N, C-alpha and C positions, 0 to 999 in steps of 0.2 A: 504493500500500500504506500509506503513511504517513497519507494522508487517511482511509482506512478505519479504521485503528487509532485515530485521533483521534476519529472519529465513534463508534466502539465505546466508547471511554473516556468520551466525553461522555454517551452514552446510559446507561452504567452509573452515572455520577455523578448524572444526572437521576433515574434510578429510585431511587437511594439517598435523594436529597433528597425525592422524592415520598413515600417511606415515612416519612421523618423529619418531614415537613411538619406533621402534627397536633401532634407534640411541640414543634416549633419555634414554631408559632403560639401554643400554650398558654404556652410559656416566656416569649416576648416580650410577649404581650398580658395574661397573667394573673399573671405573676411580675415580670419585669424592669420593665415600664412602671409598674405600681402602686408598686414600690419607689422608683423615682426620682421619681415624682409625689408620694409621701408625704414624700420628702426635701425637695422644693420646698415642700410645705404646712407643713412644720415651721418654715419661716421666715416664715410668714404668719399673719394673723388670719383664721380661716375658721370660719363657723358654719353652713355648708350653704345657708342661705337667701340669703346674699349672696356675691358673688365674693370670692376670696381677696385680702387686702390685705397687701402686703409689709411686714414689720416687722423684718426682719433677725434678730439674735440674741436678741431680747427673750424669746421663749419659753424659751430655754435659760437666760438670765440669771435669770428668775423662779424657775426650779427650784432654783438653787443660792445666789444672793445677792440677788436682787431688782433692780429698776431704780429710776430716779428717781421714777417714778410708781406702781410696783407693788412691794409687799413680797415677800419670799421666800415661796415656797409651802411652808409647814411640813408640810402633809399629804403632799406629795410626798416630803419627807425621811423622814417617818414610814413611808410605804409602802415605801421602800427598806429601812429598818431592819427592818421586820416581815418583808419578803421574804427578806432575808439571814438572819435568825434561823430562818425556816422552812426555807430551803434547807440551811443548814449544820447543822441539827439533824435534819431528816427524812431527808436523803440518806444520811449515815453510818449512822444507825440502820436504815434500810431495807436497806442493803447487808449489814450485819452479820446481820440477821435472815434475809435471803435466803440468805446463805452457810450459816448454821446449818441451815436447812431443806433446802437443796440437799445438804448432807452427809448428812442423815438420809434423804433420798430416793435417795441413791446406794447404799443397801444392797440386797442381793438378798433381798427379802421378797415374800410374796404380796400381791397387789393394789396393788403399787407404782405401776403406770400409773394406777390409779384415784386414788390419793392425790395423784399429781403433777397430775392434771387438777383435782382439788378445790382444791388450793393455788393453782392458776393462775386460778381463777374470780374472786377479788377484783380482779385486774388488769383483767379484762374489764368488771366492773361498777362498780369503784371511782370512775371518773370520771363516772358517770351522775348525772342529777338525782335519781332515785329513791333512790340510796344516800346522797346528800347530805341529802335530807329525812329518811331513816331515821336518819342520824347525828345530825341535829339533835334528833330525838325521843329518841334513846338517851341523850344527855348533858343532857337537860332536867332541871329540878328534880324533876319526877315521872317521869323516864325510867327505863329498865330498869336502868341502872348504879346509880342511887341506890336502887332497889328491892332489888337484890341486896346492896349494901353494908349496907342497913338490916336486911334479913331474915336474912342469913347472918352478918354480923359485928356486928350491933347498933349500927351507927353512926347518929347522928342529927344533925340540923341540917346536912345536907349541902348544898353550894352547887349552884346551877344552872350546871354547868360551862360550858355554851355561852354563858351570859349574864354570866359573870364575866370581867372584863378580865385577871385573873391566870391563868386557865386556858383561855380561849377558843382561843388559838393552839395550845396543847398538844393540844386535841382534834383540830385539823386536822393536826398532826404525826402523831398516832396514826392518823388516816385515811390519810395519805400512806404511813406505814410498812406499814399493812395491805395496801396494793397492791404487795406484794413479788413477785408471780408472775413478771413479766417478767425481772428480774435473776436470780431463782431458776433459771429455765429455762436461762439463759445460763451461770450458775455450774455447773449440773448437767452441761451439755455439756462445760465445761472440765474438771470433775472426772473425767469418763469418758475424757478424753484423756491423763490422767497415767498413765504406765506403772506397772503393779503391781510391776515389778521394783525400782523405787525404794524402795517400802515394805518389800519382802521383804529387800532388802540392808540397809536401815537397822535392821530388826528383828534381823538377825544381829549387827549391831554394838551391839545393846542399846538402841536408841532406842525410847522409848515413844510413845504417841499424841500427847502434847503436843509433844514434840520433833519428831516427824514432821510435825505440822501447821505449825510455824514454819520447819522446815528444808526441807520438800518441797512441801507443799500451797500455802502462801502464795506462795513464789517462782514456782512453776509457774503459779499463777492470776493473777499480777500483771498480765499484759496484759488478762485478762478483768475484773479488778477496776478497772483504769484505764478500760476501755471502758464498763463499767456506771456508774462514777462520772461520767464526762463526759455520758453520755446521760441519766442520772437528774438531774443538776444542771441541764441545759438544760430538761428537762421540768418540774422543780420551779419554776424561775424563771417559767414560763409558766402556773402553776396559776391557775385562775380559777373553775371551776364550784363547787368545794367552798366557797370563801370567799363566793361570791355567794349560794348557797342557804342556807348555814348562818347567815350574818349578815343575811339578808333583803335583800341588795344594798346594804347601807350600810357594810359593813366594820366594824361594831360588834361588841361594845360598846367605846365610846371609841376607835374606829379600831384596836383590838387585832388585828383580822383583815383589815386593809386591805392586801391584797396589791397589788403593783405593777400587775399586769394588771387587777385590779378597779378601782383608782383611774384607770387609763388609760380603762377603759370608762365610768366615771362622768363623767370630764372630756369624753370624746368624745360619748357618747350621752345623758348626763344633763344636761350643761350646754352641749352643742353647741359645745364648744371643740375643733374638729377639728384646727386647727393645733397647738394645745398637745398634744393626744393624739398627733399624728404625731411631734412632737418627743420625747415620752416613749417612743414605740416605738423611735426610733433610739437613744435612750440605753440602752434595754434591750438592743438589738442590740449596742451597744458593750460593755456590761457582760458579756454572755454570751460574746462573741468574745474579750474580754480574759482572762476567767477560763479559757476553753478554751485559749487560747494559753499562759497561765501553766501550766496543767495539762500540756500537751504538753512545755513546757520542763522542768518538774520530772520528767516521766516518764523522762527520759534516765538519771537516777540511781536511780529507784525501781522501774522496770519492767524485768524480765528476759525476753527473747524466746528464750532458750535458744541464743543464738549466741555466747555468751562475752562479750557487751557489757554 
């Protein structure tokens, strides 16, 4: 009897692993192995055409302070600064805008499902090459924005927003904020889960809309806000298509739109410095992981899960 039970357990386990086999093969061959191989490459000089040459920490040293033979990579430092500016400007603005629209879409009005779908469309299209090309034309010197400002408000001598180092990054921030559909839908789901009794009871106590927003809506939505912040932050750090198309792949003007991921692409595929690009990828992973960990650490005092904590 014991042998039969063992055989049955073994067969059950084998059948389970057989069903898991496609995922396991994909995980080890397409995810885990490339990750560890890229970690190895980050300590090498590798240009695809020749075998990797072990150089130790040189790639990482060049990024931050330079070596005896190579100076510090100032473009790497600039790409980090540009990316941090983009992330910590676009993400809060996107969340605020998404929350405002979600609250408007939470009303019981006609055609609300249609409006929700229309507001979600930018998220589906915003990361595409076509939208990036359209954005480039929109903010050009002879673009639609300048035409409207000139014809409606009479403004003249307007800059080419996309070609001006002072405004180029701001245009990408606006593009990022425009893609607010995903966090809006999540905020909307959270708003619909807040019991109406909370608002009715606060109205009896004389609380107005502003008081209700800060005393009921924001605390109740704090887990949703935290989730959206973390997800949008991770996504923003990996932004690539917009900067690549809008700047023509150069990160210009004057590296003002040189996102970290774009510079990684330029080093890896433009200059064939695959070892250096692999090191940049791991630095990006460390940055995102560290900021995510800090966010989770801070969430203990800022996020309320309705359990009294």
